[in-house]
N, C-alpha and C positions, 0 to 999 in steps of 0.2 A: 067120113073115114076116120078110123081110130088106129092108133099104134100103141102097143104096150111093150115095155121093156121089163123083163123078169130077170132076177138075179138070185142065185142060191147063196144066201147069207148064212154064215159069215165068210164062206169060202171065196165069194166074189165081191167082197166089200170094197176092194180097191176099184174094181170096174164100176161098181155102183156109184162111188163117189165121183169118178170121172164123168159119168153120165149126168149126175145131179148138178155138177159144177161146170158143165159145158158152156153155158151162157157167160159165166164169169170169165172163163178162159178166152172166149171170143172178145169180150170187152177189154181184157188185158191186151190182147193182140191188137185190137183196133186203136186203143189209146197209145200203145207203143208206136204203132205205125204213124199216127198223127204227130207224135213227138219227134220221131226220126225224120219225117217229111219236113217239119218245120226247121230242124237243124240243117238238113240238106238245102232247103230253100234259102236259109240264111248264110250258106256258104261253108258250113262245117264239113270237113272231110275225114275226121277221125272219130273213133269211139273212145270215150273216156270213162274213168271210174264213175263219174257223175251219171253217165248214161246207164251204166249197169246198176247203179244205185236206184235210179228212177224206175227201172224195170222191176227190181226187187221190191221197191215201195208199192208199185202197182199190184204186184202179186200179193203182197201182205195186206194191202187195203181191201182186196176182195176176199181175204181170209183163205187164200190158197197156199199150197206148198208144192215145191218142185221135188 
């Protein structure tokens, strides 16, 4: 079985980039989940600027933009 995604470029360039980087976004979400789980497991109950910075660093590390 094969699946093809087609985009009308440049009109659908944003949609194309979303499809191309889907795995990177999955990895960002997975890594953030692991990070938050560890914080929760260690007893943390608040979100801090450091947590948001960690998420922004993950996004940047994968070359992504919000």
